[in-house]
N, C-alpha and C positions, 0 to 999 in steps of 0.2 A: 441645726445648722450643719451643713456638710463643709462649706467653705466658699468664700467669694460670693457668687450669686446662686450657688447650688443649695437648695433648701428641700427638706422633706416635709411636706404639708400633709397632715392627716385630718380629713374633714368628712363627715357624713359617711364614714366607712370606706372612703377612697384614700389611696396613697398616691400623692402627686409629687413629682420632682420638678423643680425649676432649674433651667440652665445647667443640667448635670455635667460636671467635669470631674472625673476621677484620674485623669492623666497627670503625669508629673510636670508637663509643660503646657502652657497656653500658647501653642505655636503650631504651624503646619509641619514642623520637624520635631523629631524626638530627641535631638541632640543639641538644639540651640533654641533660644527664646526664653521668656519669663518662666522660671521654675518655681513650683509651689514650695513654700517654706513652712506650711502647716499640713499635717496629715489630714485626710478627709475625716470629718466628724463621725462618720459611720463607715466601717469597712464594707466594701461592695458586696462581699459574700454574706453580710449580715442584714442586707436590706430586706424589708418586708416585700410581699408581692406588689409591684408597681403597676398601677392602673393607668396613669396619665403622666406624660412628660410635656412641660411647657417650655418652649424655646423662644426667647425674646428677640434675638437677632443673630446674625451669622458671624460675629467676631469670634476669634478662636478661644477667648476666655469665657464664652457663653455657649457656643456651638462646638462641641467636641465629638467628632464623628466616631472616634474609638470607643468612647463611653456609650454613645447611642447604639453602636453595633452590639456591645455587651448587653445593654438593656433589652434590645430586641431579641437576642438569642435566649435570654433567661426569663424575660417577663412579657414580651410582646405587648407593650403598652400602646395606647392611643397617644399620638404625638400631635400637638397643636402649636402652630407658629404663624408668623405674619407672611403675607404674600411674597412669593419668590424664594423664601427660605426653604420651602419644601423641595425645590429643585436640587439644592445641595444635598439635602438629607436623602432624597429618593435615589440619587445616583450611587450613594454609598450603602444604603440600607433598603434594598429593593422590596423586601417583604413587609416593610413598615406600614402601619395604618396611619395616614397623615390627614390632618385638617389644616387648611390655611385660610386666612381671612384678612380683611382690611380693618382699620381702626373702627371700633364699636361693633364689629360683627360678633355675634353671640352663638356659642355652641353649648348644647347639652352634653355633658360628659358622663352621665350616669348617676344613680343614687339621688336624684333631685338636685344635682349640682350643675351650675352653668359657669362658663368662663367667657368673658368678653375681652377683646383686644383693646387696649387703651393707648392713647397717643403718648409720645415721648420726644424730647428734643435730642436727637441722636443721629446716627447714620449707619451704613452697613458697607462691608467689603470683605472679600476673602482673598483677593489678589490685587494686582495693579490696575486691572481694566474693568472692574465691576462695582465701583463705588456707587452707592445709592441705587443699585439695580434690584435690590430686595428691600422689603419694608422692615421696620423695627417697631417694637411695641412693649407695653407692659401688659398685665393681665388682671382683670377683676374677677375674683372667684366668689360666687354667691351660692349660699345654701340655706336650709332652714336653721342651721346652727349659727349662721352669721356670715360676714363678708370679710374677705382678705384681698388687699390690693398689693400686687407685686409690681413695683414701679418700672423694673427694667433699668437700662442705662439711660440717663437723661441729664441734660443741663437744665438750669432754672428758666432761662429766657426772661420773658416778662411776667411769668407766672400764670398766664391766661389758661394754659391747658389744665392746670391743677384746680383753679376755680371752676372751670367747665366740668371737670370730673365730678366735683362735689354736687354741682347742679344736676348732672345727669344721673349719677348713681347713688348719691347720698354720701354719708361719712362712713368709711370702712371701720370695722371693729379693730382690725390689725392692718397696719401698713408696713410693707417691707421696702425700705428706702435706702438707696446707695449713699454711702458717706465717704468713700475713698476714691483714689486715682484722680486727683484734682490739681496737681502741680506739674508744670507752671500754669498759673491761672490765665495768663494771656493766651495760652493755647487750649487749655482744657475746659475753660468756663462754658463754651457753647455746648459741650457734649457730656461733661461730668460735673455733678454738683459737689461743692465743698460742704463741710458740716453745717456752716451757718445757713446755706441754702437748703440743706436737708431739713433743718428745723422750720424754715419757711414753708416748705412743702407739707410738713406735718401739720402746721397750723392751717394752711390753705385747704387741705382736704378734710380737716376736722377729725382725724383718726382717733379712736379710743386709746390705742397704744401703737408704738412703732418699734421696729427692730432695724438696726443699722447693718446693712450688708455691703458687699463689694469693697472689702478692705482686708488687709492683713494676710491674704493667702498667696497672691502673686504680686511681685514688685513690678508694677506696670509703669509707675510714674515717679516723680522726684521726691514726694514727701516721705518722711520716715515711716516705718511700718506701723507703729503704734500711735502716730499723731492723729489719725482720724477719730479714734475713740476719745482721745484727750480733748480735741477741739469740739467734739460733739457735746461733751459734758460742759465745757465752757460756754458754748452757744446756747445750751438749754438754760444755764444759769442766767445768762444775759437776757433771755426772753422770758424769764420768770416761770419756766416750765419744770416741774419736778423731774429729776433725772430718771426716776423709775418709769416714767411714761415713754421714754425713748432711749433704749440702750443699745450699745454696740454688741452685735451678736457674734460670738466666736465659735469656731468649729467644736462640735460635740455638745453645745449648749441646747437646752430645750426650753420652749416657752409654751404655756398652755394651762 
């Protein structure tokens, strides 16, 4: 775990980063906006060679151009993202190798690994005039070693997209599910799940194990910093699911 939605996934010999953010702020500005309160779980200089970067959507806490520029300069990874997001990246990182697609488009990314873009209940914007002008997604990573689903940012809605995912792709071995940035619920529910919804998603997709992401690194919303982890444990207890099946993932922690 790097922090927030930034993960280093090592599978079938590939090093994959999701929504990489090493900047101090999730903001278009370096002097204002949500500031990270936990150091990245891996120092940027200590990263292994990065083969692939997955960007789920263009919000500043997920698409950090400063980090993408650093990754391009040092690693030249393949970058995969939903339709329209590549426009923002290409303008800033002209030499990048980019793939963009619609929901359920599938790309082979090397070493027998494929990645498919999966639906999410969310939205996109970088400024005041581009709301929903680019797509948003999660990612289904499939290899001979197993499957990993990175949910991206999502609300629960009626749950239909999660049942549909299981029908289309099967049950993932590991699901990376957001658990934070959910208060106030009257505003955040359509776009960010709270821990009780995260547990519902875990059950809907039938994951073998899950890790809670999107919490504790940037103070984006009203809930206390540690509350998502506490409510996740309570929600698992209420659902009769052992806590070790779905744990809040903190920067620097390793699962595998």
